[in-house]
C-alpha positions in Angstrom: -6.3 -63.1 -0.1 -8.0 -59.9 -1.8 -10.0 -57.6 0.8 -13.7 -56.0 -0.1 -13.0 -52.2 -0.9 -15.1 -51.0 2.0 -12.5 -53.2 4.1 -9.1 -52.3 3.2 -10.4 -48.2 2.9 -11.6 -48.6 6.7 -7.8 -50.7 7.6 -6.2 -48.3 5.6 -8.0 -44.9 8.0 -7.3 -47.0 10.7 -3.4 -47.1 9.9 -2.7 -43.5 9.1 -4.8 -42.5 12.1 -2.6 -44.9 14.3 0.4 -42.4 14.7 -2.1 -39.3 16.0 -3.3 -41.1 18.2 -0.5 -42.4 19.9 0.9 -39.1 19.6 -2.0 -37.9 21.4 -2.0 -40.2 23.7 1.7 -39.5 24.6 0.9 -36.0 25.0 -1.8 -36.8 27.3 -0.2 -39.2 29.9 3.6 -37.3 29.3 4.9 -37.8 31.4 6.0 -41.4 31.7 9.8 -41.3 31.9 12.6 -39.1 33.2 13.1 -35.5 31.6 16.4 -33.9 31.2 16.4 -29.8 31.5 19.8 -28.7 29.3 21.2 -25.2 31.0 24.1 -23.8 28.5 26.1 -23.1 32.4 28.3 -24.7 34.7 26.9 -26.3 38.0 26.7 -23.4 40.6 25.8 -20.4 39.1 22.2 -18.9 39.1 21.1 -20.1 36.0 22.1 -23.5 37.3 20.3 -22.6 40.8 17.2 -21.5 39.0 16.7 -24.8 37.1 17.4 -27.6 39.9 14.6 -25.4 41.9 12.3 -26.1 39.0 13.3 -29.9 38.6 12.6 -30.7 41.3 9.0 -28.9 41.7 8.2 -30.9 38.0 10.0 -33.9 39.8 7.7 -33.9 42.3 4.3 -32.6 41.0 4.0 -34.6 37.6 5.4 -38.1 39.1 8.8 -38.6 37.1 12.5 -37.0 37.2 13.6 -33.8 36.1 17.1 -34.1 35.8 19.2 -30.7 35.4 22.5 -31.4 32.8 24.8 -28.8 32.0 26.8 -28.0 28.8 28.4 -25.3 29.4 30.6 -23.2 26.2 30.5 -20.6 23.8 28.2 -18.6 26.0 25.5 -21.5 26.4 25.3 -21.6 22.9 26.2 -25.3 22.8 24.0 -26.0 25.0 21.1 -24.3 23.4 22.1 -26.2 20.1 21.8 -29.6 21.9 18.1 -28.6 23.4 17.0 -27.9 20.1 18.1 -30.5 18.0 16.7 -33.2 20.4 13.5 -34.8 19.3 9.9 -32.6 20.1 8.8 -35.0 22.5 9.3 -32.6 26.2 12.0 -35.0 26.9 14.3 -32.6 26.6 13.8 -28.8 27.9 15.4 -26.4 27.5 16.9 -23.0 30.5 16.6 -19.9 28.0 18.4 -17.0 29.4 18.6 -13.3 28.4 21.8 -14.6 27.3 19.9 -16.4 24.6 18.6 -12.8 23.7 21.6 -11.5 23.4 23.1 -14.1 21.2 20.9 -14.0 18.7 22.4 -10.8 17.3 26.1 -11.5 18.8 27.0 -14.3 17.3 26.5 -13.9 13.6 27.0 -18.2 12.2 25.2 -20.2 14.6 24.0 -23.0 13.6 20.3 -22.5 14.4 17.6 -19.8 14.7 16.4 -19.4 18.1 13.7 -17.6 18.0 12.2 -20.2 15.5 13.5 -23.2 16.7 11.7 -23.1 19.8 8.5 -23.7 21.6 8.6 -21.5 24.8 7.0 -23.0 27.1 7.0 -20.5 30.9 9.0 -17.6 32.5 10.0 -18.5 36.0 12.2 -14.8 37.3 13.4 -11.7 36.3 16.5 -10.5 38.1 18.3 -7.1 38.3 21.2 -6.0 37.0 23.3 -3.0 39.5 25.0 -0.4 38.7 27.8 -0.4 41.6 30.9 1.7 41.7 34.4 1.2 43.4 34.1 3.7 46.3 37.7 5.7 44.6 35.1 7.2 42.9 33.5 10.0 43.5 30.2 9.8 42.3 27.3 8.5 44.8 23.9 8.9 42.9 24.3 7.9 38.3 23.9 11.9 37.7 26.9 12.8 39.7 28.5 9.4 37.9 27.7 10.6 34.8 29.1 13.8 35.2 32.1 12.3 36.2 32.5 10.0 33.5 31.8 12.6 30.7 34.2 15.0 32.4 36.6 12.1 32.3 36.1 10.0 28.8 38.1 6.8 28.1 39.7 6.8 31.7 36.7 5.3 33.3 36.7 1.2 33.0 33.7 -1.2 33.0 33.7 -4.9 33.6 31.8 -7.7 32.7 32.0 -11.1 33.1 32.5 -11.3 29.3 32.0 -9.2 25.8 28.6 -10.0 25.0 27.3 -11.3 28.3 24.0 -9.1 29.8 26.1 -7.5 32.3 28.5 -6.1 29.2 25.4 -5.7 27.2 23.2 -3.8 30.0 26.7 -1.3 30.4 26.9 -0.8 26.5 23.1 0.1 27.3 23.8 2.8 29.8 26.8 4.3 27.5 24.2 4.6 24.7 21.4 6.0 26.7 23.8 8.3 28.8 26.2 9.5 26.1 29.0 8.8 27.9 32.5 6.9 26.9 33.7 3.6 29.5 36.2 1.7 28.7 35.1 -2.2 28.7 37.3 -4.4 30.4 36.2 -7.9 29.6 36.6 -10.9 32.1 36.3 -14.7 32.3 33.2 -14.4 34.1 31.7 -12.4 37.2 34.0 -13.3 39.7 37.2 -12.2 38.9 35.6 -9.3 37.6 34.3 -8.1 40.7 37.8 -9.2 42.9 39.3 -6.0 40.4 36.3 -4.0 41.2 36.6 -4.5 45.0 40.5 -3.8 44.1 40.1 -0.6 41.8 41.6 -1.6 39.2 38.0 -1.4 37.4 35.7 1.2 38.4 32.1 0.5 37.0 30.0 -2.8 36.6 27.0 -3.8 35.9 26.5 -7.1 37.4 23.4 -9.2 38.9 22.6 -8.3 41.6 22.5 -11.2 43.8 26.6 -11.9 42.9 27.1 -8.2 44.1 24.6 -7.9 47.3 27.1 -8.9 49.9 29.5 -6.5 48.9 27.3 -4.0 48.5 26.6 -4.6 52.0 29.9 -5.0 53.3 30.7 -1.5 51.9 33.8 -2.8 49.7 31.2 -1.3 46.4 29.0 1.2 46.6 25.6 0.5 44.5 24.5 3.5 42.6 21.3 2.3 41.3 19.1 -1.1 40.6 18.7 -1.6 36.1 14.9 -2.9 36.5 12.3 -1.0 36.0 11.3 -0.9 39.8 12.9 -1.0 43.2 14.4 -4.1 44.3 13.0 -5.3 47.6 16.9 -6.7 48.8 17.9 -2.8 48.5 15.0 -1.0 48.9 15.8 2.3 49.5 18.2 2.8 46.2 16.7 4.3 43.4 16.3 2.6 39.7 18.2 3.6 36.6 15.3 5.0 35.2 14.9 7.4 37.5 17.4 9.2 36.1 17.6 7.3 32.7 13.9 7.5 31.3 13.0 4.2 29.7 16.7 2.7 30.7 15.4 -1.3 31.4 17.8 -4.2 31.9 17.3 -7.5 34.1 18.8 -11.5 34.0 15.1 -13.8 33.0 15.0 -17.3 32.7 12.4 -19.3 31.7 11.7 -22.6 30.0 11.2 -23.5 26.2 11.7 -27.2 24.3 12.2 -27.7 20.3 10.2 -26.3 17.9 6.7 -28.5 17.5 6.8 -29.9 21.0 3.1 -30.7 21.5 1.0 -28.4 22.7 -0.7 -30.7 25.2 3.3 -30.9 26.3 3.8 -27.7 26.9 0.5 -26.7 28.6 1.0 -29.0 31.2 4.4 -28.0 31.7 3.4 -24.3 32.1 0.5 -24.9 34.1 3.2 -26.8 36.7 5.7 -24.3 36.5 2.9 -21.5 37.7 1.6 -23.7 40.3 5.6 -23.1 41.5 6.3 -19.9 40.9 3.0 -19.4 42.9 4.5 -21.8 46.2 5.2 -19.5 49.4 8.7 -21.9 49.6 9.2 -21.3 45.5 8.7 -18.4 45.7 10.9 -17.2 49.2 13.3 -18.9 47.7 13.7 -17.0 44.6 13.2 -14.2 46.5 16.5 -15.4 48.7 18.4 -14.4 45.5 16.8 -11.7 44.5 14.4 -11.9 41.6 10.6 -11.1 41.5 8.9 -14.5 39.3 7.4 -13.9 36.0 4.4 -16.4 35.4 2.2 -16.5 32.8 1.0 -18.1 29.4 4.0 -19.9 26.9 2.8 -16.8 24.7 3.5 -14.7 27.0 6.9 -15.8 27.6 7.1 -16.1 23.5 6.4 -12.2 23.7 8.9 -11.4 26.2 11.7 -13.7 24.2 10.7 -11.7 20.9 10.9 -8.2 22.6 14.3 -8.5 24.4 15.7 -10.0 21.2 14.9 -6.7 19.2 15.9 -4.8 22.4 19.1 -5.9 22.7 19.8 -6.3 18.9 19.8 -2.5 18.7 22.7 -2.5 21.7 24.8 -5.2 20.5 24.4 -3.3 16.9 25.2 0.9 18.1 28.2 -0.8 21.1 29.8 -2.8 17.8 31.0 -5.6 20.4 32.0 -8.5 18.2 33.0 -12.0 19.1 36.8 -12.4 20.5 
C-alpha cells in the first residue's frame, strides 16, 4: 500500500526521533542495571579503597550495584584504555588518578588520548605526599636538607615506587625547584621502597602520606614536610614544602570519569550523587582516615583539574628526562 506523502513524512520524522527519545529516556532512568568502576591498580591499595567507598555509596543511592573491577598493569594504562573503549552509556566508569595526568607525557605511544577521550564526572579527594628521610640523614628541616644535598651532590638516593609514578615525579619537581642532585632509585611499588628507606639503603622519598604515616609516628622515618598547599590534619605540626619553596605543590588525587560522549544527563546524575557522598559525615570521616581532603565540584571543575595537572606534570617529566624502562 502506498502511503500518502503527509503520512509518510510524519512516520519518517517519528522514526528519526525514536533514537533520541530512547536516548533521553535511558539517561533519565539511569541506572537500570549494574555498572562497573574500572581501577587501573591491584586490589587493596589506596586507589582501590577510594573506588570501593564510592561504589558502595552509589549502589546505595542509585538503586543498582556499582562493582569495582581491578585491571592493573602499565601504570594504570591497561585499565584506562579498557574504560575509555567501553560504550558511553554510564555503565563503565574509570577511577581517575594523578598517575593518569603523568602518563600523558611519560608514555609516548598510548592507544588513547586521555584528555579528549574522557568525560569528566567528579573529583573525589586529594592526598598529600610527605617528604621523609631516613634518620641517618642529619637534616631535620627542608632548608637543612637542601643545604645537605647541595654539599653532597649525587650521593643521596631518592626512592620511589617506580619510574614515572606520581611519587617519583613529586621528587623530580622538588629537584627542579630546589636545584639539587638526587639519584633516583625506582622500586616495584612503594612497599619495598619503604623497607629500604627504613634500613637506610635509600635516603629520601616523597611518599603518599597514607602509606608512610605509621613509620613516621614510630620514628622509623623522619618527616620533613608535606607536599600539599596547606598543612595536613594528620600531621598538623609539619610544615609544607611550599613554605620553603614557594609554589611547590604535589598531591595524589582521585576522581571519576566516563568515556567521551556519555550523555550529560548521566554525568550530572553521577556528579550529584558523588558530591552528596563527599558531604556525608561518614564518608568524610573515612576519607579523613586516609589523610585526605574531599574535592567536590562540577564535571567542569574536575576537567579543569585534570587539564592543569597534565600541563604541570608534563613540564616536570620533560625536565627530569624520565623514560620508560
